[in-house]
C-alpha positions as YAML, in Angstrom:
chain: A
units: angstrom
residues:
- id: 1
  name: UNK
  ca: [-12.01, -19.68, 2.28]
- id: 2
  name: UNK
  ca: [-11.07, -16.94, 4.36]
- id: 3
  name: UNK
  ca: [-12.42, -14.53, 6.82]
- id: 4
  name: UNK
  ca: [-10.79, -11.73, 8.27]
- id: 5
  name: UNK
  ca: [-11.20, -10.58, 12.10]
- id: 6
  name: UNK
  ca: [-10.54, -6.61, 12.78]
- id: 7
  name: UNK
  ca: [-7.89, -6.56, 15.01]
- id: 8
  name: UNK
  ca: [-5.51, -3.40, 16.71]
- id: 9
  name: UNK
  ca: [-2.26, -3.11, 17.84]
- id: 10
  name: UNK
  ca: [-0.42, -0.16, 19.58]
- id: 11
  name: UNK
  ca: [2.14, 2.17, 18.19]
- id: 12
  name: UNK
  ca: [5.22, 3.51, 20.56]
- id: 13
  name: UNK
  ca: [3.49, 6.55, 20.94]
- id: 14
  name: UNK
  ca: [0.30, 4.88, 22.14]
- id: 15
  name: UNK
  ca: [-1.98, 4.99, 19.16]
- id: 16
  name: UNK
  ca: [-4.50, 2.43, 18.34]
- id: 17
  name: UNK
  ca: [-3.72, 1.30, 15.08]
- id: 18
  name: UNK
  ca: [-6.00, -1.09, 13.03]
- id: 19
  name: UNK
  ca: [-5.27, -4.21, 10.48]
- id: 20
  name: UNK
  ca: [-7.60, -6.77, 8.90]
- id: 21
  name: UNK
  ca: [-6.12, -10.32, 9.83]
- id: 22
  name: UNK
  ca: [-7.27, -13.17, 7.42]
- id: 23
  name: UNK
  ca: [-6.26, -16.10, 8.02]
- id: 24
  name: UNK
  ca: [-7.54, -19.82, 6.36]
- id: 25
  name: UNK
  ca: [-10.70, -21.39, 7.55]
- id: 26
  name: UNK
  ca: [-12.04, -25.10, 6.13]
- id: 27
  name: UNK
  ca: [-9.19, -25.00, 3.72]
- id: 28
  name: UNK
  ca: [-7.37, -28.43, 2.65]
- id: 29
  name: UNK
  ca: [-4.27, -25.84, 2.77]
- id: 30
  name: UNK
  ca: [-4.86, -25.03, 6.43]
- id: 31
  name: UNK
  ca: [-2.01, -26.49, 7.67]
- id: 32
  name: UNK
  ca: [0.34, -25.71, 4.96]
- id: 33
  name: UNK
  ca: [-0.28, -22.08, 5.72]
- id: 34
  name: UNK
  ca: [0.72, -21.54, 8.99]
- id: 35
  name: UNK
  ca: [4.16, -22.72, 7.70]
- id: 36
  name: UNK
  ca: [4.60, -20.23, 5.14]
- id: 37
  name: UNK
  ca: [5.59, -16.77, 5.51]
- id: 38
  name: UNK
  ca: [2.72, -14.25, 6.11]
- id: 39
  name: UNK
  ca: [1.66, -11.44, 3.87]
- id: 40
  name: UNK
  ca: [1.41, -8.08, 5.02]
- id: 41
  name: UNK
  ca: [-0.13, -5.86, 2.72]
- id: 42
  name: UNK
  ca: [0.48, -1.76, 3.06]
- id: 43
  name: UNK
  ca: [-1.74, 0.96, 1.42]
- id: 44
  name: UNK
  ca: [-0.42, 4.19, -0.17]
- id: 45
  name: UNK
  ca: [-0.63, 7.77, 1.08]
- id: 46
  name: UNK
  ca: [-4.40, 8.50, 1.79]
- id: 47
  name: UNK
  ca: [-5.19, 4.71, 1.76]
- id: 48
  name: UNK
  ca: [-6.66, 1.87, 4.01]
- id: 49
  name: UNK
  ca: [-6.84, -1.86, 4.18]
- id: 50
  name: UNK
  ca: [-9.85, -1.93, 2.43]
- id: 51
  name: UNK
  ca: [-7.59, -1.64, -0.96]
- id: 52
  name: UNK
  ca: [-6.95, -5.48, -0.06]
- id: 53
  name: UNK
  ca: [-10.38, -6.39, -0.07]
- id: 54
  name: UNK
  ca: [-10.81, -8.25, -2.94]
- id: 55
  name: UNK
  ca: [-6.54, -9.63, -3.21]
- id: 56
  name: UNK
  ca: [-6.63, -10.61, 0.19]
- id: 57
  name: UNK
  ca: [-9.01, -13.49, 0.56]
- id: 58
  name: UNK
  ca: [-7.18, -14.87, -2.61]
- id: 59
  name: UNK
  ca: [-3.57, -15.17, -1.14]
- id: 60
  name: UNK
  ca: [-5.39, -15.96, 2.32]
- id: 61
  name: UNK
  ca: [-6.40, -19.30, 0.77]
- id: 62
  name: UNK
  ca: [-2.60, -20.53, 1.21]
- id: 63
  name: UNK
  ca: [-1.11, -18.55, 3.80]
- id: 64
  name: UNK
  ca: [-1.90, -15.67, 6.63]
- id: 65
  name: UNK
  ca: [-2.76, -12.12, 5.27]
- id: 66
  name: UNK
  ca: [-2.39, -8.77, 7.14]
- id: 67
  name: UNK
  ca: [-3.54, -5.69, 5.86]
- id: 68
  name: UNK
  ca: [-3.15, -2.47, 7.79]
- id: 69
  name: UNK
  ca: [-4.51, 0.85, 8.36]
- id: 70
  name: UNK
  ca: [-1.41, 2.82, 8.83]
- id: 71
  name: UNK
  ca: [-1.94, 5.86, 11.34]
- id: 72
  name: UNK
  ca: [-4.09, 8.64, 10.46]
- id: 73
  name: UNK
  ca: [-5.87, 6.10, 8.02]
- id: 74
  name: UNK
  ca: [-9.15, 4.07, 8.38]
- id: 75
  name: UNK
  ca: [-9.85, 2.80, 11.43]
- id: 76
  name: UNK
  ca: [-6.70, 3.91, 13.19]
- id: 77
  name: UNK
  ca: [-6.44, 6.44, 15.28]
- id: 78
  name: UNK
  ca: [-5.27, 9.91, 14.03]
- id: 79
  name: UNK
  ca: [-1.90, 11.01, 15.34]
- id: 80
  name: UNK
  ca: [-1.44, 13.77, 17.72]
- id: 81
  name: UNK
  ca: [1.76, 15.03, 16.29]
- id: 82
  name: UNK
  ca: [0.74, 15.24, 12.41]
- id: 83
  name: UNK
  ca: [4.69, 15.50, 11.63]
- id: 84
  name: UNK
  ca: [4.65, 11.61, 12.66]
- id: 85
  name: UNK
  ca: [2.75, 11.31, 9.51]
- id: 86
  name: UNK
  ca: [6.51, 10.17, 7.82]
- id: 87
  name: UNK
  ca: [7.83, 7.19, 6.50]
- id: 88
  name: UNK
  ca: [10.07, 6.51, 9.15]
- id: 89
  name: UNK
  ca: [7.28, 6.39, 11.80]
- id: 90
  name: UNK
  ca: [5.04, 4.24, 9.71]
- id: 91
  name: UNK
  ca: [8.23, 1.38, 9.58]
- id: 92
  name: UNK
  ca: [8.19, 1.92, 13.37]
- id: 93
  name: UNK
  ca: [4.52, 1.35, 13.58]
- id: 94
  name: UNK
  ca: [5.05, -1.50, 11.48]
- id: 95
  name: UNK
  ca: [7.76, -3.04, 13.79]
- id: 96
  name: UNK
  ca: [5.63, -2.63, 16.79]
- id: 97
  name: UNK
  ca: [2.64, -5.12, 14.87]
- id: 98
  name: UNK
  ca: [5.61, -7.37, 14.07]
- id: 99
  name: UNK
  ca: [6.84, -8.09, 17.51]
- id: 100
  name: UNK
  ca: [2.70, -8.01, 19.08]
- id: 101
  name: UNK
  ca: [2.20, -10.82, 16.12]
- id: 102
  name: UNK
  ca: [5.60, -12.73, 16.69]
- id: 103
  name: UNK
  ca: [6.75, -12.57, 12.88]
- id: 104
  name: UNK
  ca: [9.99, -12.94, 12.03]
- id: 105
  name: UNK
  ca: [10.02, -13.13, 8.16]
- id: 106
  name: UNK
  ca: [7.13, -11.83, 5.96]
- id: 107
  name: UNK
  ca: [6.14, -11.05, 2.49]
- id: 108
  name: UNK
  ca: [5.45, -7.36, 2.09]
- id: 109
  name: UNK
  ca: [2.76, -6.05, -0.64]
- id: 110
  name: UNK
  ca: [3.29, -2.02, -0.56]
- id: 111
  name: UNK
  ca: [1.73, 0.44, -2.64]
- id: 112
  name: UNK
  ca: [3.34, 3.88, -3.20]
- id: 113
  name: UNK
  ca: [4.22, 4.89, -0.02]
- id: 114
  name: UNK
  ca: [3.80, 1.03, 1.20]
- id: 115
  name: UNK
  ca: [6.59, 0.16, -1.09]
- id: 116
  name: UNK
  ca: [8.52, 3.22, 0.25]
- id: 117
  name: UNK
  ca: [7.89, 1.59, 3.84]
- id: 118
  name: UNK
  ca: [8.92, -1.94, 2.80]
- id: 119
  name: UNK
  ca: [12.58, -0.55, 1.44]
- id: 120
  name: UNK
  ca: [12.99, 1.28, 4.39]
- id: 121
  name: UNK
  ca: [12.20, -1.95, 6.00]
- id: 122
  name: UNK
  ca: [14.73, -3.72, 4.63]
- id: 123
  name: UNK
  ca: [17.16, -1.23, 4.89]
- id: 124
  name: UNK
  ca: [17.21, -1.23, 8.61]
- id: 125
  name: UNK
  ca: [16.81, -5.40, 8.59]
- id: 126
  name: UNK
  ca: [16.95, -7.11, 5.24]
- id: 127
  name: UNK
  ca: [16.65, -10.73, 6.70]
- id: 128
  name: UNK
  ca: [13.01, -10.36, 7.89]
- id: 129
  name: UNK
  ca: [11.80, -9.95, 3.87]
- id: 130
  name: UNK
  ca: [11.27, -13.39, 2.70]
- id: 131
  name: UNK
  ca: [9.59, -11.57, -0.40]
- id: 132
  name: UNK
  ca: [7.91, -8.04, -1.71]
- id: 133
  name: UNK
  ca: [5.70, -6.82, -4.31]
- id: 134
  name: UNK
  ca: [6.59, -2.65, -4.75]
- id: 135
  name: UNK
  ca: [3.76, -1.35, -6.54]
- id: 136
  name: UNK
  ca: [4.53, 1.60, -8.90]
- id: 137
  name: UNK
  ca: [7.12, 3.29, -6.88]
- id: 138
  name: UNK
  ca: [10.86, 3.08, -6.73]
- id: 139
  name: UNK
  ca: [13.66, 5.10, -5.07]
- id: 140
  name: UNK
  ca: [13.33, 8.13, -7.37]
- id: 141
  name: UNK
  ca: [9.97, 9.83, -7.87]
- id: 142
  name: UNK
  ca: [8.84, 11.73, -10.90]
- id: 143
  name: UNK
  ca: [8.44, 15.33, -9.96]
- id: 144
  name: UNK
  ca: [5.15, 15.74, -12.04]
- id: 145
  name: UNK
  ca: [3.54, 12.94, -10.19]
- id: 146
  name: UNK
  ca: [4.65, 14.40, -6.74]
- id: 147
  name: UNK
  ca: [3.07, 17.99, -7.86]
- id: 148
  name: UNK
  ca: [-0.06, 16.12, -8.29]
- id: 149
  name: UNK
  ca: [0.24, 14.47, -4.84]
- id: 150
  name: UNK
  ca: [0.89, 17.81, -3.34]
- id: 151
  name: UNK
  ca: [-2.18, 19.11, -4.97]
- id: 152
  name: UNK
  ca: [-4.74, 16.82, -4.01]
- id: 153
  name: UNK
  ca: [-3.72, 15.63, -0.65]
- id: 154
  name: UNK
  ca: [-5.43, 17.12, 2.42]
- id: 155
  name: UNK
  ca: [-8.15, 18.55, 0.30]
- id: 156
  name: UNK
  ca: [-11.09, 17.91, 2.76]
- id: 157
  name: UNK
  ca: [-13.73, 17.26, 0.06]
- id: 158
  name: UNK
  ca: [-17.41, 16.01, 1.22]
- id: 159
  name: UNK
  ca: [-20.03, 14.85, -1.00]
- id: 160
  name: UNK
  ca: [-23.51, 14.33, -0.65]
- id: 161
  name: UNK
  ca: [-23.56, 10.56, -1.52]
- id: 162
  name: UNK
  ca: [-21.50, 7.88, -2.13]
- id: 163
  name: UNK
  ca: [-22.61, 8.48, -6.22]
- id: 164
  name: UNK
  ca: [-21.17, 11.76, -5.79]
- id: 165
  name: UNK
  ca: [-18.19, 10.86, -4.65]
- id: 166
  name: UNK
  ca: [-17.39, 8.56, -7.21]
- id: 167
  name: UNK
  ca: [-18.24, 10.82, -9.78]
- id: 168
  name: UNK
  ca: [-15.57, 12.91, -8.17]
- id: 169
  name: UNK
  ca: [-13.32, 10.54, -8.11]
- id: 170
  name: UNK
  ca: [-14.27, 9.84, -11.63]
- id: 171
  name: UNK
  ca: [-13.81, 13.92, -12.58]
- id: 172
  name: UNK
  ca: [-10.14, 13.44, -10.94]
- id: 173
  name: UNK
  ca: [-8.80, 10.36, -12.60]
- id: 174
  name: UNK
  ca: [-10.30, 9.17, -15.25]
- id: 175
  name: UNK
  ca: [-6.58, 9.57, -16.87]
- id: 176
  name: UNK
  ca: [-5.49, 6.84, -14.16]
- id: 177
  name: UNK
  ca: [-8.11, 4.49, -14.68]
- id: 178
  name: UNK
  ca: [-9.76, 5.06, -18.62]
- id: 179
  name: UNK
  ca: [-11.26, 1.76, -18.66]
- id: 180
  name: UNK
  ca: [-13.12, 2.31, -15.05]
- id: 181
  name: UNK
  ca: [-17.16, 1.70, -15.53]
- id: 182
  name: UNK
  ca: [-19.26, 3.68, -12.90]
- id: 183
  name: UNK
  ca: [-19.36, 0.44, -10.75]
- id: 184
  name: UNK
  ca: [-15.96, 0.73, -10.47]
- id: 185
  name: UNK
  ca: [-15.68, 3.99, -9.27]
- id: 186
  name: UNK
  ca: [-18.36, 3.40, -6.65]
- id: 187
  name: UNK
  ca: [-16.43, 0.46, -5.25]
- id: 188
  name: UNK
  ca: [-12.88, 2.60, -5.61]
- id: 189
  name: UNK
  ca: [-15.61, 5.23, -3.25]
- id: 190
  name: UNK
  ca: [-16.02, 3.01, -0.81]
- id: 191
  name: UNK
  ca: [-13.00, 1.97, -0.33]
- id: 192
  name: UNK
  ca: [-11.60, 5.24, -0.19]
- id: 193
  name: UNK
  ca: [-14.04, 7.11, 1.76]
- id: 194
  name: UNK
  ca: [-16.48, 6.78, 4.73]
- id: 195
  name: UNK
  ca: [-19.74, 8.15, 6.11]
- id: 196
  name: UNK
  ca: [-18.83, 10.58, 8.52]
- id: 197
  name: UNK
  ca: [-20.88, 11.68, 11.89]
- id: 198
  name: UNK
  ca: [-22.86, 14.55, 9.62]
- id: 199
  name: UNK
  ca: [-24.65, 12.32, 7.21]
- id: 200
  name: UNK
  ca: [-21.78, 13.14, 4.35]
- id: 201
  name: UNK
  ca: [-19.29, 10.82, 2.19]
- id: 202
  name: UNK
  ca: [-15.73, 12.20, 3.10]
- id: 203
  name: UNK
  ca: [-12.10, 10.83, 2.41]
- id: 204
  name: UNK
  ca: [-11.52, 8.58, 5.05]
- id: 205
  name: UNK
  ca: [-7.85, 9.66, 6.34]
- id: 206
  name: UNK
  ca: [-6.77, 12.29, 8.57]
- id: 207
  name: UNK
  ca: [-5.96, 15.79, 6.36]
- id: 208
  name: UNK
  ca: [-3.10, 16.56, 8.23]
- id: 209
  name: UNK
  ca: [-1.09, 13.82, 6.76]
- id: 210
  name: UNK
  ca: [-0.69, 16.36, 4.36]
- id: 211
  name: UNK
  ca: [1.60, 18.74, 7.04]
- id: 212
  name: UNK
  ca: [4.67, 17.20, 6.63]
- id: 213
  name: UNK
  ca: [4.62, 17.05, 2.66]
- id: 214
  name: UNK
  ca: [3.81, 20.96, 2.96]
- id: 215
  name: UNK
  ca: [6.61, 21.87, 5.42]
- id: 216
  name: UNK
  ca: [8.85, 20.22, 3.45]
- id: 217
  name: UNK
  ca: [10.62, 22.59, 0.67]
- id: 218
  name: UNK
  ca: [9.09, 21.58, -2.72]
- id: 219
  name: UNK
  ca: [12.95, 22.13, -4.54]
- id: 220
  name: UNK
  ca: [14.78, 20.45, -1.35]
- id: 221
  name: UNK
  ca: [17.04, 17.27, -2.67]
- id: 222
  name: UNK
  ca: [15.22, 13.99, -2.71]
- id: 223
  name: UNK
  ca: [16.80, 11.72, -0.36]
- id: 224
  name: UNK
  ca: [18.88, 8.86, -1.80]
- id: 225
  name: UNK
  ca: [16.94, 5.73, -1.39]
- id: 226
  name: UNK
  ca: [18.58, 3.32, -3.66]
- id: 227
  name: UNK
  ca: [20.49, 2.12, -0.88]
- id: 228
  name: UNK
  ca: [16.80, 1.07, 0.66]
- id: 229
  name: UNK
  ca: [16.08, -0.83, -3.03]
- id: 230
  name: UNK
  ca: [19.38, -2.54, -2.85]
- id: 231
  name: UNK
  ca: [18.96, -3.59, 0.71]
- id: 232
  name: UNK
  ca: [16.15, -6.03, -0.77]
- id: 233
  name: UNK
  ca: [19.00, -8.11, -2.13]
- id: 234
  name: UNK
  ca: [18.47, -11.20, -3.46]
- id: 235
  name: UNK
  ca: [14.92, -11.95, -1.93]
- id: 236
  name: UNK
  ca: [12.15, -12.45, -4.47]
- id: 237
  name: UNK
  ca: [10.93, -9.47, -5.37]
- id: 238
  name: UNK
  ca: [8.07, -8.09, -7.87]
- id: 239
  name: UNK
  ca: [7.90, -4.85, -9.32]
- id: 240
  name: UNK
  ca: [4.99, -3.57, -10.34]
- id: 241
  name: UNK
  ca: [4.41, -0.49, -12.75]
- id: 242
  name: UNK
  ca: [1.10, 1.03, -13.93]
- id: 243
  name: UNK
  ca: [1.96, 1.82, -18.12]
- id: 244
  name: UNK
  ca: [0.65, 5.34, -17.42]
- id: 245
  name: UNK
  ca: [2.40, 6.30, -14.25]
- id: 246
  name: UNK
  ca: [3.34, 9.68, -13.37]
- id: 247
  name: UNK
  ca: [5.28, 8.28, -10.00]
- id: 248
  name: UNK
  ca: [7.16, 5.34, -11.32]
- id: 249
  name: UNK
  ca: [9.41, 6.29, -14.91]
- id: 250
  name: UNK
  ca: [9.91, 3.34, -16.87]
- id: 251
  name: UNK
  ca: [13.56, 4.05, -17.18]
- id: 252
  name: UNK
  ca: [13.53, 3.80, -13.36]
- id: 253
  name: UNK
  ca: [11.72, 0.54, -13.47]
- id: 254
  name: UNK
  ca: [14.30, -0.47, -15.53]
- id: 255
  name: UNK
  ca: [17.52, 0.08, -13.66]
- id: 256
  name: UNK
  ca: [15.73, -1.19, -10.19]
- id: 257
  name: UNK
  ca: [15.31, -4.78, -12.43]
- id: 258
  name: UNK
  ca: [19.26, -4.02, -13.44]
- id: 259
  name: UNK
  ca: [20.11, -3.67, -10.04]
- id: 260
  name: UNK
  ca: [18.15, -6.36, -7.94]
- id: 261
  name: UNK
  ca: [19.06, -10.10, -8.84]
- id: 262
  name: UNK
  ca: [15.29, -11.42, -7.40]
- id: 263
  name: UNK
  ca: [13.37, -8.83, -9.21]
- id: 264
  name: UNK
  ca: [10.77, -9.16, -12.09]
- id: 265
  name: UNK
  ca: [9.01, -6.10, -13.75]
- id: 266
  name: UNK
  ca: [5.59, -6.46, -14.54]
- id: 267
  name: UNK
  ca: [3.60, -3.51, -16.38]
- id: 268
  name: UNK
  ca: [0.13, -3.05, -16.02]
- id: 269
  name: UNK
  ca: [-1.46, -1.92, -19.11]
- id: 270
  name: UNK
  ca: [-3.76, 1.29, -19.52]
- id: 271
  name: UNK
  ca: [-3.25, 2.03, -15.70]
- id: 272
  name: UNK
  ca: [-1.98, 4.81, -14.23]
- id: 273
  name: UNK
  ca: [-0.42, 5.53, -10.31]
- id: 274
  name: UNK
  ca: [-1.26, 3.13, -9.03]
- id: 275
  name: UNK
  ca: [-2.33, -0.45, -10.12]
- id: 276
  name: UNK
  ca: [-5.32, -1.10, -8.03]
- id: 277
  name: UNK
  ca: [-3.81, -5.13, -7.53]
- id: 278
  name: UNK
  ca: [-7.31, -6.36, -8.45]
- id: 279
  name: UNK
  ca: [-6.47, -6.58, -12.28]
- id: 280
  name: UNK
  ca: [-6.25, -9.86, -13.56]
- id: 281
  name: UNK
  ca: [-2.24, -9.39, -14.50]
- id: 282
  name: UNK
  ca: [-1.55, -8.05, -11.20]
- id: 283
  name: UNK
  ca: [-2.57, -10.89, -9.23]
- id: 284
  name: UNK
  ca: [-1.19, -13.54, -11.55]
- id: 285
  name: UNK
  ca: [2.21, -12.11, -11.01]
- id: 286
  name: UNK
  ca: [1.61, -11.44, -6.97]
- id: 287
  name: UNK
  ca: [0.60, -15.47, -7.14]
- id: 288
  name: UNK
  ca: [3.64, -16.27, -9.01]
- id: 289
  name: UNK
  ca: [6.15, -14.21, -6.83]
- id: 290
  name: UNK
  ca: [4.41, -16.10, -3.58]
- id: 291
  name: UNK
  ca: [5.30, -19.41, -5.22]
- id: 292
  name: UNK
  ca: [8.64, -17.98, -5.68]
- id: 293
  name: UNK
  ca: [8.60, -17.29, -1.98]
- id: 294
  name: UNK
  ca: [7.44, -20.89, -1.42]
...
């Protein structure tokens, strides 16, 4: 079995950042786990380490798993300068974690923004990436998906109860997860929200993460991130795409596979942006990827 310890590291600008550290306990595979490349799970824009609370224990049966709260999310400090809520700073933060934990090579599981951070880390130093799972993101992002993100991020809504939060998620994301029942929406609320000091339930991130997005001109040309994808090279790669995704187009996913010799594409049926990584097809694909790494 595995348990996690709440731990922290310090960013270059002095923020205390939180991660969950899952390690093998009382497992017959415990000795082998130490020799395997650890997994670092990096969540999406408004998400946190709790996104991986079902997946991480499964993976930690065979290796160490670290699930991070990026700056401004979950139990990590909020940034003093909101303009540091950008991928380059997240890369620097993760590099500080690697240095503290003396991790030379790792497998990255990155959802959406976490996938972009993974690609940028590979662009800076591909030798440290033992393998990667890129969850529903790519070098080119669909304009419709970007517009949807601009509309919701930083909207500081609060709810009277957890159930009200779950209903709000259902109302806004029913097309993304059409097969969710009320229990699924409540679980998502517990992952994405927190109980505030006033007794109301609110999204668990600094609303100022929207500032860099709002500051960027809507019609600004997108940076060319294909070199970042190519930097992942021949490492074992898994690209997950939600069948209903409005962020990663099917033709871009196909191009990504064509241009990465070590990549496999798995489409998660009846899911939009982004797969939760609880889906059986996602779990099986991730476990297969890790077997390739080993």
